[in-house]
C-alpha positions as CSV (number, residue, x, y, z in Angstrom):
1,M,-62.1,-40.7,4.2
2,M,-61.4,-37.2,5.5
3,L,-57.9,-36.0,6.4
4,I,-57.9,-34.1,9.7
5,P,-55.0,-31.8,10.5
6,C,-54.1,-32.5,14.1
7,P,-52.3,-29.5,15.5
8,W,-49.6,-31.7,17.0
9,C,-49.3,-34.7,14.7
10,G,-50.2,-33.3,11.3
11,D,-52.6,-34.7,8.8
12,R,-54.2,-38.0,9.8
13,I,-57.2,-40.0,8.6
14,D,-60.5,-39.4,10.3
15,A,-60.7,-42.9,11.8
16,E,-58.0,-41.8,14.4
17,F,-60.3,-39.1,15.8
18,T,-63.5,-38.9,17.9
19,C,-65.8,-35.9,17.6
20,G,-66.7,-34.4,20.9
21,G,-69.6,-32.4,19.7
22,E,-70.2,-28.7,19.6
23,A,-67.4,-26.4,20.9
24,H,-67.5,-23.3,23.1
25,I,-70.5,-24.4,25.2
26,V,-70.5,-22.4,28.5
27,R,-71.4,-24.3,31.7
28,P,-74.0,-22.5,33.7
29,D,-73.4,-21.5,37.3
30,P,-74.5,-24.4,39.5
31,A,-75.6,-22.0,42.3
32,T,-78.0,-19.9,40.2
33,A,-78.9,-22.0,37.1
34,S,-82.6,-23.1,36.7
35,D,-83.6,-26.6,35.6
36,A,-84.4,-25.2,32.2
37,E,-80.9,-23.7,31.9
38,W,-79.3,-27.0,32.9
39,A,-81.5,-28.9,30.4
40,D,-80.4,-26.5,27.7
41,Y,-76.7,-26.9,28.6
42,L,-76.9,-30.7,28.7
43,F,-79.2,-31.6,25.8
44,M,-79.6,-28.7,23.3
45,R,-77.0,-28.4,20.5
46,E,-76.8,-26.5,17.3
47,N,-77.1,-28.6,14.1
48,P,-76.2,-26.0,11.4
49,K,-76.0,-26.4,7.7
50,G,-72.7,-24.7,7.0
51,L,-69.8,-23.7,9.3
52,H,-69.8,-25.2,12.8
53,H,-67.2,-25.2,15.6
54,E,-66.6,-28.7,17.0
55,R,-64.4,-30.4,19.6
56,W,-62.2,-33.3,18.4
57,F,-60.1,-35.8,20.3
58,H,-57.1,-37.6,18.6
59,A,-57.9,-40.9,20.2
60,H,-55.4,-43.0,18.2
61,G,-52.6,-40.5,18.2
62,C,-51.4,-37.8,20.6
63,R,-54.6,-38.2,22.7
64,R,-55.2,-34.4,22.8
65,W,-58.3,-32.3,22.4
66,F,-58.6,-29.5,19.9
67,H,-61.2,-27.4,18.2
68,M,-62.0,-27.4,14.5
69,T,-64.3,-25.2,12.4
70,R,-65.8,-27.4,9.7
71,D,-68.4,-26.9,7.0
72,T,-71.1,-29.6,7.7
73,V,-72.2,-29.7,4.1
74,S,-68.9,-30.2,2.3
75,H,-66.8,-31.4,5.3
76,R,-64.2,-28.7,4.3
77,I,-62.0,-27.9,7.3
78,V,-61.7,-24.1,7.7
79,A,-59.6,-23.9,10.9
80,V,-58.0,-26.0,13.6
81,Y,-57.1,-24.4,16.9
82,A,-56.2,-25.1,20.5
83,I,-58.9,-25.6,23.2
84,T,-57.7,-22.5,24.9
85,E,-58.1,-20.3,21.8
86,S,-61.3,-18.4,20.8
87,A,-63.2,-19.4,17.7
88,P,-61.9,-17.8,14.5
89,E,-64.1,-15.5,12.5
90,A,-66.5,-17.7,10.5
91,T,-65.9,-17.1,6.8
92,G,-67.6,-19.0,4.0
């Protein structure tokens, strides 16, 4: 079990949350994007060993989205921040 610090509800067990995948993915311009750019946007994701920025949804709580920086090896949570905020500096 992992405790996730919801920015609005405080620490909760991981079963209350749903991971929404990689954070900070920029949608291409529909008027100018090529098929390859759309394919990259829709299907290609990072899968790093180490720090990773992710989107999370508190499905069984406040029902709000937020971003989290997490170490994918140790599951250590480095930062939790609002969807509207930029990613914090990645530090080991």
